[in-house]
C-alpha positions in Angstrom: -47.0 59.7 -44.0 -48.9 62.1 -46.4 -52.3 60.6 -45.6 -51.8 60.7 -41.9 -50.6 64.3 -41.9 -53.5 65.4 -44.0 -55.9 63.6 -41.5 -54.1 65.3 -38.6 -54.7 68.8 -40.2 -58.3 67.9 -41.0 -58.8 67.3 -37.3 -57.0 70.5 -36.3 -59.0 72.6 -38.7 -62.3 71.0 -37.7 -61.4 71.6 -34.0 -60.5 75.3 -34.7 -63.8 75.7 -36.6 -65.8 74.1 -33.7 -64.1 76.3 -31.1 -64.1 79.5 -33.3 -60.3 79.9 -32.9 -58.6 81.9 -35.6 -55.1 81.2 -37.0 -52.5 82.7 -39.3 -49.1 81.5 -40.5 -45.7 82.9 -41.5 -43.6 80.2 -43.2 -40.2 80.2 -44.7 -38.8 76.7 -45.5 -42.3 75.1 -45.7 -43.3 77.5 -48.4 -46.9 77.7 -47.4 -47.5 74.0 -46.9 -49.0 74.5 -43.4 -51.4 77.1 -44.7 -52.3 74.7 -47.5 -53.0 71.9 -45.1 -55.1 74.0 -42.8 -57.2 75.2 -45.7 -57.8 71.7 -47.2 -60.8 71.4 -44.9 -64.1 72.9 -46.0 -65.0 75.8 -43.7 -61.4 76.8 -43.1 -62.1 80.4 -44.3 -63.9 81.0 -41.1 -60.8 80.5 -39.0 -57.8 80.8 -41.3 -57.2 84.5 -41.9 -54.0 84.4 -43.9 -50.5 83.2 -44.4 -47.2 84.7 -45.5 -44.4 82.9 -47.2 -41.3 85.0 -46.1 -38.5 83.1 -47.7 -35.9 85.8 -47.4 -34.7 87.7 -44.4 -35.9 91.0 -46.0 -39.4 89.5 -46.4 -39.5 88.5 -42.8 -38.6 92.1 -41.7 -41.1 93.6 -44.1 -43.8 91.3 -42.6 -43.0 92.5 -39.1 -40.1 90.5 -37.7 -37.7 92.9 -36.0 -34.4 93.0 -37.8 -32.7 93.1 -34.4 -34.0 89.6 -33.6 -32.5 88.2 -36.8 -29.3 90.1 -36.2 -28.9 88.9 -32.6 -30.2 85.3 -32.8 -29.9 84.5 -36.5 -32.7 83.8 -39.0 -32.6 80.2 -38.0 -33.5 80.3 -34.3 -36.4 79.8 -31.9 -36.4 83.5 -31.3 -37.0 84.3 -35.0 -39.7 81.6 -35.3 -41.4 83.2 -32.3 -41.1 86.7 -33.8 -42.7 85.3 -37.0 -45.6 83.8 -35.1 -46.1 87.0 -33.2 -45.9 89.1 -36.4 -48.4 87.1 -38.4 -50.8 86.9 -35.4 -50.6 90.7 -35.0 -50.9 91.4 -38.7 -54.0 89.2 -39.2 -55.5 89.8 -35.7 -55.8 86.1 -35.0 -55.8 84.1 -31.8 -53.0 81.8 -33.0 -49.9 82.6 -35.0 -47.5 80.0 -36.5 -43.9 80.7 -37.4 -41.5 78.3 -39.2 -37.9 78.9 -40.2 -35.0 76.6 -41.0 -32.9 74.8 -43.5 -34.2 71.6 -45.2 -31.7 69.5 -47.0 -29.0 72.0 -48.0 -27.2 74.8 -46.3 -28.5 78.3 -47.1 -25.7 80.2 -48.9 -27.3 83.6 -47.8 -27.1 82.8 -44.1 -24.1 81.6 -42.2 -26.2 80.1 -39.4 -27.8 77.6 -41.7 -27.5 74.0 -40.6 -29.1 71.5 -43.0 -32.0 69.7 -41.4 -32.5 72.1 -38.5 -35.9 73.8 -38.3 -37.4 76.1 -35.7 -41.1 76.2 -35.0 -43.3 78.5 -32.9 -47.0 78.5 -32.1 -48.3 81.6 -30.3 -51.7 81.2 -28.8 -52.5 81.7 -25.1 -48.9 80.9 -24.6 -45.8 80.6 -26.7 -44.5 77.2 -27.7 -41.2 76.9 -29.5 -39.3 73.9 -30.7 -36.1 73.0 -32.6 -36.3 69.8 -34.7 -33.7 67.9 -36.7 -35.2 66.4 -39.8 -34.7 62.8 -40.9 -33.1 62.3 -44.3 -35.9 62.4 -47.0 -36.1 61.8 -50.7 -37.4 65.2 -51.6 -38.0 68.7 -50.2 -41.7 67.9 -50.1 -41.1 65.1 -47.6 -38.9 67.4 -45.5 -41.8 69.9 -45.5 -44.2 67.2 -44.5 -42.0 66.3 -41.5 -42.1 69.9 -40.4 -45.8 70.2 -40.9 -46.4 67.1 -38.8 -44.4 68.6 -35.9 -46.2 72.0 -36.2 -49.5 70.1 -36.1 -48.6 68.5 -32.8 -48.0 72.0 -31.4 -51.3 73.7 -32.6 
């Protein structure tokens, strides 16, 4: 799985470089893995403007996610993922913004809407794409994160 996902992101980054399309990320449960995968390809600095790891609700709000979105829909929702994609795209001035929020293997004690294995994705480019995924059981948090990254890669 690891090798295939890294190849997937190499192709994504190469395509973005060739087309001159810029991208930024705001990640929660993936902890910056998507940003890392995008920047594993030489030349990524030309299209990857920056990424934010906003693990707490407060960090999301400070980074531009409206508190009202989190209050109304919950931090684990397509609406919050979409707001994250919009906020990072706006902050960095890129053509694409990626937002990821969810719970990996365990419930989040700080948020009552946490359902282990449910993750919400958003990619905002010319249009907004959102998706809820349910993760397959995995042996470690890294493998949960790789499952999420694979799904985001399909959306970019």
